[in-house]
Phi, psi and omega in degrees: 000131182275155175278151177300133178191179178295338181295328178253347175229067180298338178293347182270000174296144182217143176252010180295143182285160173285121180244352184213146168259138176239112179268135173103162178234026174295163185305323184283347178298306180265331183281343179230301188299302182293331175294316178300316181295320176302313180298318180292323178295323180301329181261002175072030183249350176247314173058053177195161178240182185239155166254119177276128178244109185217148185272119184286340179284309183286335183263356183297145178219158175286126176286142179294152177287134181296138183234160172067204185302330183294343183296336183268001183297148184290319181279081190299143181295139176297143181246160179078186181294123179236134187274154180302326180300309183291323179299317180290318180300320181299336184250022181055031179064021173266147174203166184248132169264134179240102187251134182248144177195183179230133178232119180051043176085349180260158180278143180234136173231124183242120179247136179214138174272115186268129180235029182274353177268119180279323183199166179222136182228143171268116184296337182294325181242002181224037186297320179298321178293321176298313180298320179297316179296322181292339181276352181300133183295337181279347177284125185233344188229149167235117172255158177208146163216080180264011184064179181301331182292340181276348185258052179228158180259137173218133180301138182248157170291161178308136181301138178212132183296347180267345188237127182283128172300155187284325187257157176300314181295326175294319177298316180296317179299316180298318179296313181296323180295320178294321177295319178299313181296330181274357181075021180279167180289155174289176184238154167275121181251117189233085179285141179244014176296147182276065173229149181292144179053046187297322179293314178296320180294318179294321177299317179298321178296317179298319178296323177296319176295319181298319178293317180297325183269003180055048181287341174100157182294327183292328175292318177299318178296322179294321176302319181289322188269328189248344181249148178239116174261113190257125170288135184225164162232108180255113188239110164200131175278118182241119183268349175089211185287130184276068189306315185293336187233027184298318181296326177297317178293320179301317181295323178291320185279333182088012177203160174273146177213110181273006181238014180307145178232122177259145178193189179258152178293330180301127179210155177201132172233111180252127184244129180279120180149191183265187184294344180297335178294318181287342172288326178280324181235081189278044182297328183295339183289344183245027173081012178275149184277071180235131184208166178248160178206156179289334181214113184278353187307313181301322180290316182293321181295315182292323176295313184295310188282318187275308185277302180293319177296321177299318177299317183284342173283333187262317191298316181301313180297320179297317181294324181299335179248028169067024172286154187262316188234161180300320181296331177295322180295315181291335180279343179291137185301311183285308183289327177296317177297317177300315182300315179295322183289317182297325178290309186284327187263336185236330180273303185299318183298336181255007183275110179264104183252359184086355178202157179296137179272116184300135178300327180295324179293319180296315180299319179294320179298318179296319179292330175295321177294330183270358186305113183289342178281345183258101181271081183268102185298134185299321176299329176288318177302323187271000178302130185057042185303323183300317179288327178292320176298317179299317185281323194245338180255311185302320179302322178293319178298316180293322177296321177296318180294327179294342178259009177080016182255137171263105186279092188297326181287324174292325175296324175297317178300318179295321179294317180295320177298316179299321181297334179301331188262010185301325183244020183289140172265176180280072185212158176283348173268104183274111181273127180247127176266113186278168185295336181269009178092349179283160176241142177217155183229159173219168185266135172204182184287131182292325178293322176297319179300321179294319178292325177292325174304314181296319178298319182287343179294343179281339189282126180234042174062039175215155178296325181298317180283335174298330178295324177294320178296312181295321178299319179294320180293311182287341177271007181283089182293336177296321179280306189275341185080005179196168178265113181263000187280352180287344179279093187294329180293315179295318178300314183296312182294315181296320179295318178300315181290323178297313179297322179295319178300316181290320186276316188252344182096163183295314187299311180292324181294315181289328176296314178296321179300313184289334180280337188241006177278000000 
């Protein structure tokens, strides 16, 4: 069986120019952004392609072992860690989106070969090529999905066109500075990371880099006058590559595709601003759920707290008892009940969105998390878990505390997340020892893992010592940006639940929690 490429799909060749850069290899980069552009191109309303800029080191993954009839194919599947850059290049930047949904009670599966990516570059070894592409006068947009980990500041070395800055925001600042010096037009910057005020936050990061690099007041003025940093809410649950069933999909499609992306048909892109944005990005004209609003906060908050927060409330506990996918956690009698309850009883009541949150939207969001067609692997959900907890869980906990409530179910989520790091080494691969004796790992910050090691050194198999561990975790100002350990009630409840998880297991702890809340 051949891999998808122009050799078997010559109709997918395109001469459309590159009009946008897409940074990152997060699920929404290909599962939403490039999909939207593909849909718009089919109707002739965008007429442009993208350059994907992604880091092959951070994005590399182990390719699944070939199974079934495909195992005998001559063009053998690559083995070991393979980077997104090489995977896309091998397929002429073509890939398939596999979207699941429900229409009038029936299941829907929509497959499409996406050809909106013109090229893909690794900025670490092709920075000059990235800079050259970014200077093209036809490039007008920068989209990004670098995940929560990409929206952080790190001091950079002096900008040099030969050397790639380490951070996404540093790379963006360097590109904009070169365009400014060349007298080129500013860009529309449209981040799709699941963080609140993502456009404003990214602009602030770029300004910090500009100040550090002594770019000058005129560059800062140009950023304000010629560039648009748009706050967004980009909503689609994308589970990524369907590793357990890839061969089944290949047999259905009639070709191999090592870049398949699975997700849900439900999608929404909300852009903060006026109608001029939709003149530049006329996605709404072809029936796509893209719209503008004067304030994106209500949309971003409900996505962050309910959907992303719901995932982070569920995934740690599920992984601790060796569950594989998010839908498995929601299907479990105890954890599924807990998941629905923590959202409805503790997250939604303290969610201030500027408008009432429709109950139907909440019910739909919960069912999206429970979608059995979406095999969202828990290690993927938990990638950069510490930042996701910070962005999506802690705000709900703090809002509850501001109302005088101790949210015990959110404290359980915090305890389960803390338990993930009990045996972590000082590595970005966080090894979790599950209740059945198996080990599984997910990616997080190695420096955070080292601090969690220190926090866990206090624990001596008692609730009293669990308080020292929880106090150390909540007192981690490097992670939270503040000291959260002064809240003795949260520390006490979380420590009690943490000790119960370690001593009695997740199932009994969550059962007792649900019976006595």
